[in-house]
C-alpha positions in Angstrom: -74.6 20.4 -86.1 -71.5 20.1 -88.2 -70.9 18.4 -91.6 -68.8 15.3 -92.0 -65.7 16.2 -94.0 -64.5 13.8 -96.6 -61.4 14.1 -98.9 -61.2 12.7 -102.4 -58.1 10.6 -103.1 -56.5 13.6 -104.9 -57.2 15.8 -101.9 -56.0 13.3 -99.4 -52.6 12.9 -101.3 -52.2 16.7 -101.5 -52.9 17.0 -97.7 -50.5 14.2 -96.9 -47.7 16.1 -98.8 -48.1 19.3 -96.7 -45.4 20.1 -94.2 -46.3 19.2 -90.6 -46.9 22.7 -89.5 -49.0 23.6 -92.4 -51.0 20.4 -92.1 -52.0 21.3 -88.6 -53.3 24.8 -89.6 -55.2 23.3 -92.6 -56.7 20.6 -90.4 -58.0 23.2 -88.0 -59.6 25.2 -91.0 -61.2 22.0 -92.2 -62.9 21.7 -88.8 -64.3 25.2 -89.1 -65.4 24.4 -92.6 -67.4 21.4 -91.3 -69.0 23.6 -88.7 -69.9 26.6 -91.0 -69.2 25.9 -94.6 -71.2 28.8 -96.0 -69.5 31.3 -93.6 -66.0 30.1 -94.6 -66.6 29.3 -98.3 -67.7 31.0 -101.4 -68.1 30.5 -105.1 -64.7 30.0 -106.9 -63.4 32.7 -109.1 -61.3 32.7 -112.3 -58.9 31.0 -113.0 -60.4 28.3 -110.8 -63.1 25.9 -112.1 -66.7 27.0 -111.5 -69.0 25.0 -109.4 -69.0 24.0 -105.7 -67.3 26.2 -103.1 -63.9 27.4 -102.2 -62.5 28.5 -98.9 -59.3 30.6 -98.8 -57.2 31.8 -95.7 -53.7 33.1 -95.0 -51.5 31.9 -92.2 -48.3 33.6 -91.0 -45.4 31.4 -90.0 -42.0 32.8 -88.7 -40.3 32.2 -92.0 -43.1 32.4 -94.6 -46.7 33.3 -95.3 -49.0 30.6 -96.8 -52.1 31.3 -98.8 -54.4 28.2 -98.9 -57.4 27.6 -101.1 -59.6 24.6 -100.3 -62.1 23.4 -103.1 -65.2 21.5 -101.9 -68.9 20.7 -102.6 -71.7 19.3 -100.6 -72.0 15.5 -100.7 -75.1 13.5 -101.4 -78.1 14.7 -99.4 -76.0 17.8 -98.3 -75.1 16.0 -95.2 -71.3 16.0 -95.8 -68.6 18.1 -97.4 -66.3 16.6 -100.1 -63.0 18.3 -100.5 -61.6 18.0 -104.0 -58.3 19.7 -103.8 -56.0 22.4 -102.4 -53.9 25.2 -103.8 -51.1 26.5 -101.6 -48.8 29.4 -102.2 -46.0 30.1 -99.9 -44.0 33.3 -99.8 -40.8 33.7 -97.8 -40.0 36.7 -95.7 
């Protein structure tokens, strides 16, 4: 049984600004987070705010490598995940 995944307004605006190819990769990762949040998430580390969880992954495109961090916490009753924001770093080749 997976968790419903909800985005805060800020997270939704950040997601909407992603390039199309990156948005597809992030969307697939969010599906995995909904299925197994503790397997794909962990406590955030400095310099990020403590509390909740963060999930990080890297994806290699032809022209760049993207490092993505997703910040989230469990919703009320721990029946959903609430995504609060993203940090993306892209490095060209």
